[in-house]
VOGU-3710 file (C-alpha; in Angstrom, 3 decimals, decimal comma):
1> mslapyvril> 0,021/0,127/0,086  1,203/3,256/-0,758  0,797/7,159/0,537  -1,138/8,249/-2,489  -4,606/7,944/-1,261  -3,814/9,978/2,083  -1,891/12,750/-0,250  -4,923/12,898/-2,621  -7,545/13,598/0,468  -5,072/16,331/1,268
11> grgpgrsrsl> -4,047/18,043/-1,825  -7,026/17,902/-4,257  -7,476/21,353/-4,152  -9,981/24,152/-2,765  -13,591/22,876/-2,293  -12,135/19,099/-2,697  -9,525/18,600/-0,058  -10,188/17,564/3,424  -8,254/16,895/6,588  -7,691/12,996/7,602
21> tqeeaqeama> -9,626/11,195/9,912  -8,161/9,724/12,875  -8,257/6,319/11,455  -6,881/7,781/8,272  -3,905/9,365/9,961  -3,332/6,287/11,732  -3,128/4,399/8,910  -0,824/6,772/7,133  1,744/7,118/10,189  1,867/3,451/10,498
31> lmlrggaape> 2,739/3,099/6,688  5,351/5,722/7,072  6,873/3,868/10,237  7,044/0,479/8,617  9,340/2,031/5,733  6,661/1,006/2,984  6,271/4,706/1,727  7,898/6,486/-0,895  10,172/9,265/0,600  8,656/11,666/-2,376
41> aigallmlmr> 5,154/10,786/-0,662  6,065/11,299/2,882  7,355/14,871/2,080  4,305/15,778/0,198  2,030/14,503/3,043  3,952/16,277/5,876  3,990/19,582/3,768  0,212/19,556/2,882  -0,433/19,256/6,487  1,636/21,869/7,047
51> mkgetpeeia> 0,034/24,394/4,399  -3,445/23,242/5,821  -2,776/22,984/9,611  -2,966/19,756/11,564  -6,084/18,786/13,437  -6,595/17,079/16,636  -7,881/14,086/15,107  -4,667/13,833/12,694  -2,349/14,320/15,680  -4,224/11,393/17,809
61> gfaraagatl> -3,976/9,048/14,750  -0,295/9,691/14,330  0,572/9,386/17,972  -1,570/6,120/18,384  0,424/4,600/15,343  3,730/5,835/16,849  2,834/4,304/20,145  2,110/0,909/18,760  5,602/0,494/17,283  7,402/1,101/20,691
71> pplprpdldw> 9,001/-1,438/22,695  7,507/-2,210/26,166  8,234/0,543/28,685  7,171/0,689/32,424  4,574/2,913/33,004  5,717/6,321/34,921  3,621/8,785/36,883  4,820/11,827/34,420  5,328/11,912/30,931  8,001/14,759/30,283
81> psyaagrtrg> 8,737/15,421/26,464  11,657/17,765/25,472  12,012/18,653/21,667  12,327/22,546/21,933  15,510/24,023/20,186  17,897/25,902/22,714  17,384/29,177/20,948  13,727/29,362/22,243  14,490/27,953/25,690  17,662/28,950/27,153
91> lpwfllsarl> 19,631/26,886/29,728  17,580/23,771/30,501  16,764/24,761/34,250  13,583/22,296/33,504  15,784/19,404/34,381  16,150/20,594/37,651  12,262/20,534/38,020  11,818/17,058/36,409  14,369/15,932/39,334  12,720/17,789/42,005
101> varaghrvlm> 9,388/15,973/41,184  10,954/12,474/41,009  12,484/13,522/44,471  8,837/13,805/45,863  8,264/10,273/44,737  6,786/10,430/41,287  8,263/8,571/38,563  9,004/10,708/35,445  10,039/9,522/31,895  11,371/11,957/29,952
111> hgyngadgav> 12,113/11,877/26,018  13,179/13,859/23,280  15,560/15,436/20,733  16,853/18,955/20,421  18,450/19,356/17,240  22,018/20,561/16,960  21,687/22,095/20,722  23,493/19,719/23,000  22,793/21,693/26,382  19,862/19,076/27,446
121> rqalgpagip> 21,808/16,044/26,862  25,175/17,500/28,446  23,075/18,635/31,542  21,354/15,210/32,309  24,489/14,139/34,279  24,815/17,190/36,384  21,095/17,218/36,987  21,081/13,496/38,045  19,100/12,126/35,376  20,122/8,892/33,740
131> liadpaecaq> 20,382/8,949/30,061  19,231/5,863/28,624  20,643/3,876/25,948  18,592/0,986/25,813  14,790/1,028/26,485  15,015/-2,297/28,434  17,288/-0,194/31,118  14,408/2,395/31,751  12,553/0,363/34,415  15,846/-0,049/36,474
141> slttqgvayl> 16,576/3,737/36,567  12,793/4,918/37,341  13,105/2,594/40,220  16,261/3,527/41,504  16,392/7,151/40,071  12,593/8,238/39,926  13,515/9,689/36,498  14,980/8,790/33,143  15,549/10,130/29,926  15,142/8,499/26,697
151> pletlsprlf> 16,576/10,085/23,527  14,021/9,760/20,439  16,742/7,979/18,352  17,040/5,156/20,735  13,235/5,035/21,627  11,919/5,202/17,923  14,458/5,465/15,174  11,915/5,656/12,561  9,919/8,385/14,118  13,361/10,131/14,649
161> allrlrdvlg> 14,215/9,935/10,876  10,661/11,458/10,230  11,463/14,277/12,797  14,752/14,912/10,947  13,008/15,404/7,609  13,282/19,195/8,796  16,810/19,219/7,955  15,707/18,343/4,301  12,554/20,098/3,812  13,511/23,203/5,677
171> lrscvntvcr> 10,447/23,303/7,527  8,920/21,913/10,767  6,335/19,273/10,130  3,523/17,841/12,246  5,976/15,101/13,720  7,081/17,666/16,097  3,663/17,811/17,775  3,259/13,974/17,253  6,610/13,679/19,410  5,169/15,886/22,241
181> mfnpggaaas> 1,833/14,134/22,313  2,590/10,271/22,129  3,225/9,748/25,622  5,267/6,545/25,164  5,002/5,105/28,822  1,352/5,563/29,090  1,656/7,995/31,748  -1,538/9,595/33,354  -0,226/12,814/33,151  2,194/14,678/30,621
191> vqgcftrlia> 4,046/18,091/30,971  3,053/20,302/27,804  5,066/23,536/27,728  4,819/26,926/25,890  7,286/30,020/25,479  6,638/33,725/24,787  9,175/35,933/22,852  9,850/39,171/23,814  10,709/42,109/21,197  13,035/44,921/22,204
201> gcrprrrsts> 11,218/48,169/22,295  7,599/46,548/22,578  5,388/46,866/25,387  2,219/44,816/26,219  -0,988/46,693/25,121  -3,327/47,362/27,783  -6,857/46,264/27,302  -9,304/49,037/27,488  -11,694/49,006/30,440  -14,588/51,071/29,051
211> a> -17,801/49,890/28,586
//
């Protein structure tokens, strides 16, 4: 099976194209992760989705397909994805927050990839967070340390390859969102971050209180 039916759904043109259903998105991602899709079709699908904007149903389908390909993992209390680049975050102080959560008795499973910025990986040791080289080691780290960090390239090499298509396409794709949402350990809670950017010389505009 090819990605052509899904590319056709997204790219038929004004008035004819539509978003994928959750089931269609799950089927498309499963095909991409199995390695059975042409690279041209993968690029077309991801960029069409970027142009139109991804929907919750599409992300849910993609995340479900990604989760189905993962090795067995222990169930943590908190899922903590880390995929932002250093230019939008600064120093990785959030690692200390994860460590504090673990010290409070909650098992924290971190996973991520931060592009060319090595600050997060370099700070794991000083923060007391084990960098896991094999998913099978995750249970021991969560038991002894209460926290573990799984690199995406170790956790899911095929999903990592899709994420790295940004280097080829020059643009972020919905795979970035999927990585933040797929919750590999099935934790009951997940950290979802956001950031704001301040522009020099600009001040927040006050809302009018007049009736």
